[in-house]
C-alpha positions as CSV (number, residue, x, y, z in Angstrom):
1,M,-9.7,9.0,30.4
2,E,-12.2,6.8,28.5
3,D,-12.1,6.7,24.7
4,N,-15.2,7.5,22.9
5,F,-14.4,5.7,19.8
6,P,-12.1,2.7,19.0
7,R,-8.5,3.6,18.2
8,M,-6.4,2.7,15.1
9,S,-3.9,-0.1,16.0
10,G,0.0,-0.3,15.4
11,W,1.4,2.3,13.4
12,K,-1.9,3.3,11.8
13,S,-3.1,6.9,11.8
14,G,-6.6,7.9,13.0
15,Y,-8.3,11.2,14.0
16,D,-6.8,13.2,16.9
17,P,-8.8,12.1,19.8
18,G,-8.5,15.5,21.6
19,Q,-9.8,17.3,18.5
20,V,-12.6,14.8,18.1
21,D,-13.9,14.8,21.5
22,S,-13.7,18.7,21.6
23,F,-15.9,18.9,18.5
24,F,-18.5,16.1,19.6
25,K,-18.9,18.0,23.0
26,R,-19.3,21.2,21.3
27,A,-21.8,19.5,18.9
28,R,-23.9,18.0,21.7
29,E,-24.1,21.4,23.3
30,S,-25.2,23.2,20.3
31,Y,-27.6,20.4,19.4
32,E,-29.2,20.1,22.8
33,R,-29.7,24.1,22.9
34,E,-33.5,24.8,22.3
35,H,-32.5,28.3,20.5
36,P,-29.3,28.2,18.6
37,R,-26.8,31.0,19.4
38,P,-24.3,32.7,16.9
39,G,-21.4,30.3,16.6
40,D,-23.3,27.3,17.5
41,L,-22.6,24.3,15.2
42,D,-25.0,23.1,12.4
43,A,-25.1,20.3,9.6
44,R,-22.8,22.4,7.3
45,A,-20.1,22.4,10.3
46,V,-20.4,18.9,11.0
47,R,-20.1,18.1,7.1
48,T,-17.1,20.1,6.8
49,V,-15.0,19.6,9.8
50,G,-11.6,18.0,9.5
51,F,-9.4,16.4,12.0
52,D,-5.5,15.9,12.1
53,L,-4.3,12.4,11.8
54,V,-2.2,11.1,14.5
55,R,-0.7,7.6,15.2
56,R,-3.1,5.4,17.3
57,G,-6.0,8.0,16.7
58,Y,-9.5,7.3,16.6
59,H,-10.7,5.1,13.9
60,V,-11.4,7.2,10.8
61,G,-14.5,5.1,9.5
62,V,-16.3,4.9,12.7
63,V,-15.9,8.6,13.7
64,D,-17.0,9.6,10.0
65,A,-20.1,7.4,10.4
66,A,-20.9,9.1,13.6
67,L,-20.4,12.4,11.9
68,D,-22.9,11.3,9.2
69,R,-25.4,10.5,11.8
70,L,-24.8,13.8,13.7
71,E,-25.3,15.8,10.3
72,D,-28.5,14.0,9.8
73,A,-29.7,14.8,13.2
74,F,-28.8,18.6,12.9
75,A,-30.5,18.6,9.4
76,K,-33.7,17.1,10.7
77,A,-33.7,19.4,13.9
78,S,-33.2,22.4,11.6
79,R,-36.0,21.3,9.5
80,E,-38.4,20.8,12.4
81,R,-37.4,24.2,13.7
82,L,-38.1,25.9,10.6
83,I,-41.4,24.3,10.3
84,A,-42.3,25.2,13.8
85,E,-41.4,28.7,13.3
86,Q,-42.5,29.5,9.9
87,G,-44.7,26.5,8.9
88,E,-44.2,23.7,6.3
89,K,-44.7,26.1,3.2
90,A,-41.5,27.9,4.2
91,W,-39.5,24.7,4.6
92,M,-40.8,23.4,1.2
93,D,-40.1,26.9,-0.4
94,R,-36.4,26.6,0.9
95,L,-36.1,23.0,-0.2
96,S,-37.4,23.8,-3.7
97,S,-35.2,26.9,-4.1
98,A,-32.2,24.7,-3.0
99,A,-33.1,21.8,-5.4
100,G,-33.9,24.2,-8.2
101,S,-30.4,26.0,-8.0
102,L,-28.8,22.4,-8.2
103,Q,-31.1,21.2,-11.2
104,A,-29.9,24.0,-13.3
105,R,-26.4,22.7,-13.1
106,L,-27.5,19.1,-13.6
107,E,-29.3,20.2,-16.9
108,R,-26.1,21.4,-18.4
109,P,-24.5,19.0,-21.2
110,H,-22.0,16.3,-20.2
111,G,-18.5,17.7,-20.0
112,E,-19.9,21.2,-19.2
113,R,-21.4,21.0,-15.9
114,F,-18.3,22.5,-14.2
115,A,-15.5,24.4,-14.9
116,H,-12.5,22.2,-16.2
117,A,-9.1,22.0,-14.3
118,A,-6.6,24.5,-15.0
119,S,-3.8,23.0,-17.3
120,R,-1.5,20.5,-15.5
121,T,-3.7,20.8,-12.4
122,I,-5.6,17.7,-10.9
123,G,-9.1,17.5,-10.9
124,Y,-12.1,15.0,-11.0
125,D,-12.7,12.7,-13.9
126,I,-15.5,14.3,-16.2
127,A,-17.4,11.1,-16.9
128,E,-17.5,9.9,-13.5
129,V,-18.7,13.3,-12.2
130,D,-21.2,13.6,-15.0
131,E,-22.4,9.9,-14.1
132,L,-23.1,10.9,-10.6
133,C,-24.7,14.2,-11.6
134,D,-27.1,12.0,-13.9
135,K,-28.0,9.9,-10.9
136,I,-28.7,12.9,-8.6
137,S,-30.9,14.3,-11.6
138,G,-32.9,11.2,-11.4
139,Y,-33.3,11.4,-7.8
140,F,-34.5,15.0,-7.9
141,T,-36.6,14.9,-11.1
142,Q,-37.8,11.2,-11.1
143,G,-37.7,10.0,-7.5
144,R,-35.2,7.5,-8.4
145,A,-33.8,6.0,-5.1
146,M,-30.6,7.2,-4.0
147,S,-29.2,7.5,-0.6
148,V,-27.4,10.4,0.9
149,D,-24.6,8.4,1.9
150,E,-24.1,7.5,-1.7
151,V,-23.2,11.0,-2.5
152,R,-21.2,11.6,0.5
153,R,-18.9,8.8,0.0
154,V,-18.2,8.9,-3.8
155,L,-14.9,8.9,-4.9
156,F,-13.6,9.9,-8.3
157,R,-10.5,9.0,-10.3
158,T,-8.2,12.2,-10.9
159,R,-7.4,13.6,-14.2
160,R,-5.6,16.6,-15.3
161,G,-6.4,20.0,-17.0
162,E,-9.0,19.5,-19.8
163,R,-9.9,15.9,-18.8
164,A,-10.9,16.9,-15.4
165,Y,-13.5,19.1,-13.6
166,D,-12.4,21.5,-11.0
167,E,-12.5,19.8,-7.6
168,D,-13.5,22.8,-5.7
169,E,-16.6,23.4,-7.8
170,V,-17.5,19.8,-7.7
171,D,-17.0,19.6,-3.9
172,A,-19.1,22.7,-3.4
173,F,-21.8,21.2,-5.5
174,I,-21.8,17.8,-3.9
175,D,-21.9,19.7,-0.3
176,R,-25.1,21.5,-1.5
177,V,-26.7,18.1,-2.8
178,V,-26.0,16.5,0.7
179,E,-27.4,19.3,2.5
180,V,-30.8,19.2,0.5
181,M,-30.7,15.2,0.6
182,A,-30.0,15.2,4.4
183,S,-32.9,17.8,5.2
184,V,-35.4,15.6,3.2
185,D,-34.6,12.3,4.7
């Protein structure tokens, strides 16, 4: 059997090749289908997929880069399908609505954009999250340059309790930002 991605060497762990190959096969079938069916994969499914780590598995960075390209392709296909079926105005309306819901959170004051992590619970550093939110706001309101990969790959230091934002809230917000940005590019 031929490997579809390079493998990690030695004792290093990488993504489970069987899971990765199966996912990419299913993704190709979904992508190539002219009319999506229930259960088909989409950009969100690509963005949120997870694979087990195994010794000598597929190289994580290479697979992640392929997933980013796949997510972008699904987002573009979805945009093109919506425009073909309902017109460009429908796509612009959907994009404006999604961006507007993001903007409401971005307009909140620093330190209040997300719920704080529960006492003794680990969350994301408030200042770092707020800094990213300021950049995202500049992207949406002032057209400042920012790549979707910059948002996808962001890493925050961790803090506890009141010094941190709730990870789940921040992650959900970042997923929506990526979804909007990927559909624009």
